[in-house]
N, C-alpha and C positions, 0 to 999 in steps of 0.2 A: 825187186818184187820177191816176196817170200814164196816158198813152195806152196804154202796153204792158200795164199791169194791167187796164185797161178791156177790151182785146181778149181777154186771157186769161180774164177773168170770163165771157165769152160761151161759153167751152168747159167751164168747171168752176167749182164753188163755191169761194170763197176765204174764209179767216178771217185777219184781221190780229191777231196776238197783242199783248198789252200791251207786250211787249219789242220789238215791231217785226217779229218773224218772220212770215212768211206761210205758212199751211198751205193746201193745195190738194187738191181731190177727196176721195179716201178718207181722207186724214189729217185734213182739215177735218171730215169727217163723224164720225170718231171723237171729235174734240175737242168737237163740238156735242153728240153723244150723252152724253158724260161730263158736260158742263156742264149739260145739261138734266135730269140725274139718272138717266139710263139707264146707270149705271156698269157693271152686270153685262154688258150687251150690248156696251158699248164695250170692256170687259176681254176678253171672249171673242174678239171680232173683232180686238182688238189682239194676240192671240197668234198670229194668222196672219201670214205674211210680208206686208210692206206692198204688194208687187206684187199679191198676191191681193186685198187690200182695195181697191186702186186699180182693179183689173179689175172687181170687183163694183160699185164706184161707177159706173164707165163703163157697165156693162151696165144698171144701173137708170136712170141718167141718160138713156141713149139710148132707153129704153123706158118712160119715166115715165108716159106716157099709158095704156099697157097696165096698168101697176101701179096707177095711180089708179083705173081702172075695176074692176080685180080687188078692190082694197081697198074700194071703194064697194059692190060686191056682197056682200062678206063682212060689212060693217057692217050691211046691211039684214037679213041672216039672223039 
């Protein structure tokens, strides 16, 4: 891992593709959802403009602790 990539990984999730391409943030999330079998969610989100997907990723990433508490409360119900 290069020092530049190390610093960028502090800001957003990254996926290194088999062909060497690097996906970041929202694009990486779509790839992971698709790979894990959540293809319908990835497909629907993939229909949105990529700037919207990246904006949604940034919103969730900045507030991940709030979302984690909310999901934990929903799981208990």
